[in-house]
N, C-alpha and C positions, 0 to 999 in steps of 0.2 A: 841387086843383092838383096835376100830377103830375111827376114826377121829369124827364121827358123835357124840358119847358121850363125848369126850374131847370137842368138839366145844358147846354141850349141857351145859356141868360145865361152861365154858366160859362165855357163856352167860347168866347163872343163876347167876355167879359172877359180871358180868357188871351190871345186874338189880339192883341188892343188892347193890352195890357202889352207884350208881346213885340215888337211895332212903334210903340210910343210911344218919341219923342226924348228924351233927358233925366231918362228914369226913375231916380233914386237905386238905386244898385246893391242897397243892404241893403233897401230898401223893394221890389224886384222879387223878391229872393229870399224875402220875406215874403208876396208874392203869390204866387209859383209855391209854395212849401209849401203855402198856405190851400186853393189851387187844388187840388194833390195829395190832401189831406185830404178834402176836400169829394168828389171823384172816389171816392174809397177808400169814402167814407161812403154816397154813393148805391150804389156796386156791391154794398155789404153791407147795403143797407135798414136802416144804422143812423143816419139823418138825424135822424130825430125825436129820439131820444136824446141829440142833442149840440147844447146852447143855445149852447155859449161859439162856435162859428163865427160867430154872429150878431155879437157884439160884437167877434170879430176883424174883420170885414167892415167893421162902422161906423169902427173907427179907421184902415183903410186908405182908407175913404171921406173922413176927414176929412183925412189927408194927401195925397189928391190933390186937394181942394178948391181950392188957390190956383193951383197949377201945370198939372193936369192934368185939365180938366173934362170930358173925355169920358171919361177912366177912372173919374171920381167918380160921372158918370152910370150906366156899366154896372155899377158897384160898388152901386148904389143898386138898379139893377134887379133884382140877383141877392138884396141883402136883401128887397125886396119881394116875390120870389115866396118866400123863407123864410117871409116873414111871413103870407103868404095859406096856407103849408102847416102853419101854427101853431106855429112855430119863433122 
């Protein structure tokens, strides 16, 4: 699994977050921060050393489950891509 596919998934999730109606402001800020962290790690090639990113994504996925099924699905795709990378 290469980082290009992961980055594509992250960008897709970010775009969906920014356009989704009724996303809690605090949750949106957490997602933006996580997005920023992932981009930084991908650029610096340190993604494999960072396992907490997956647990943060799992938390976001759980919060999206009830009210934002599309965001939940996109978050799951990012988690799956990280898993395929061994993270």
